[in-house]
C-alpha positions in Angstrom: -17.8 -95.4 -21.6 -15.1 -93.1 -19.9 -16.1 -92.2 -16.6 -14.2 -90.0 -13.9 -14.9 -90.4 -10.4 -14.0 -88.1 -7.8 -14.0 -88.4 -3.8 -12.8 -86.6 -0.9 -14.6 -83.3 -0.8 -16.3 -82.2 2.3 -16.8 -79.4 4.9 -13.4 -78.3 6.5 -12.3 -75.2 8.4 -10.3 -72.4 7.5 -6.7 -73.6 7.8 -7.5 -77.2 7.3 -6.7 -79.7 4.6 -8.4 -82.1 2.1 -7.2 -84.6 -0.4 -9.3 -85.3 -3.4 -9.1 -88.0 -5.7 -10.0 -88.9 -8.9 -10.1 -92.5 -10.8 -10.9 -92.9 -14.4 -12.8 -96.0 -15.8 -13.7 -97.2 -19.2 -10.4 -96.8 -21.1 -7.0 -98.3 -21.3 -5.3 -95.7 -22.7 -3.5 -92.8 -20.7 -4.5 -89.3 -20.4 -1.6 -86.9 -21.6 -3.1 -84.3 -19.2 -5.1 -84.7 -16.1 -6.2 -81.7 -13.8 -8.6 -80.1 -11.5 -10.9 -77.3 -12.1 -13.5 -75.6 -9.7 -16.7 -73.5 -10.0 -17.7 -71.2 -7.3 -21.3 -70.1 -7.3 -21.7 -67.1 -9.7 -18.5 -67.9 -11.2 -17.0 -69.3 -14.2 -15.1 -72.4 -13.9 -11.2 -72.2 -13.3 -8.5 -74.3 -13.7 -6.8 -75.1 -10.3 -3.9 -77.3 -11.2 -3.0 -79.8 -14.0 0.0 -82.3 -14.4 1.1 -83.6 -17.8 2.0 -87.2 -18.3 5.9 -86.7 -18.0 5.2 -84.9 -14.4 5.1 -81.0 -15.3 2.8 -79.4 -13.2 1.0 -76.0 -13.4 -1.1 -74.1 -10.7 -3.5 -71.3 -10.5 -1.6 -68.3 -8.6 -4.5 -68.5 -5.9 -3.5 -71.8 -5.0 0.4 -72.0 -5.5 2.2 -73.2 -2.3 -1.0 -74.6 -0.6 -2.2 -77.2 -3.4 -0.4 -80.1 -4.7 -1.4 -82.2 -7.8 0.1 -85.6 -8.1 -0.7 -88.8 -10.6 -0.6 -92.4 -9.6 2.9 -93.5 -10.4 1.8 -97.0 -11.7 1.9 -97.2 -15.3 -1.1 -96.7 -17.3 -3.3 -95.6 -14.7 -5.6 -92.6 -14.6 -5.7 -91.4 -11.1 -5.2 -88.0 -10.0 -5.0 -86.3 -6.5 -5.2 -83.0 -5.2 -3.7 -82.4 -1.6 -5.3 -78.9 -0.6 -3.6 -77.4 2.6 -4.2 -74.1 4.4 -7.7 -73.9 3.1 -9.4 -70.6 2.8 -13.1 -69.7 2.3 -12.8 -68.6 -1.2 -11.6 -72.1 -2.0 -15.2 -73.2 -1.4 -16.4 -74.6 -4.7 -17.3 -77.5 -6.6 -14.2 -79.3 -7.8 -14.3 -81.1 -10.9 -11.6 -83.6 -12.4 -10.7 -83.5 -16.1 -8.6 -85.9 -18.1 -7.7 -85.2 -21.9 -6.1 -87.1 -24.8 -6.1 -87.4 -28.7 -9.3 -89.4 -27.8 -11.5 -86.8 -26.1 -11.8 -84.6 -23.3 -13.5 -86.3 -20.0 -15.0 -84.7 -16.9 -16.1 -85.9 -13.4 -19.4 -85.0 -12.1 -17.8 -82.9 -9.3 -17.3 -82.8 -5.5 -18.2 -80.2 -3.0 -15.6 -78.6 -1.0 -16.7 -76.3 1.5 -14.4 -74.0 3.6 -16.2 -72.4 6.8 -15.8 -72.3 10.3 
């Protein structure tokens, strides 16, 4: 059974930084795309950033220049990171890791990020 486990969330003051990590288990196949989504209370889940196997990245306009997504460079690993800098209160949400390949679309259980003074 494929599982994605996130870590690194927490409470941070505005302007601070956090680094989220996500590691997958239960599969020997590399995901073609890995990404981070977030869902704030009362809002729909939205894409934050994703990275394609070849290294191409894509970011939501609201996080460009502040967040950086990266994948573990080791071959055949399914680990992805999200470095979040200059955090704002509007970044507060549950952040979900996602991995996708021809075999399926997989989600982690989420990690809470709260930006507040």
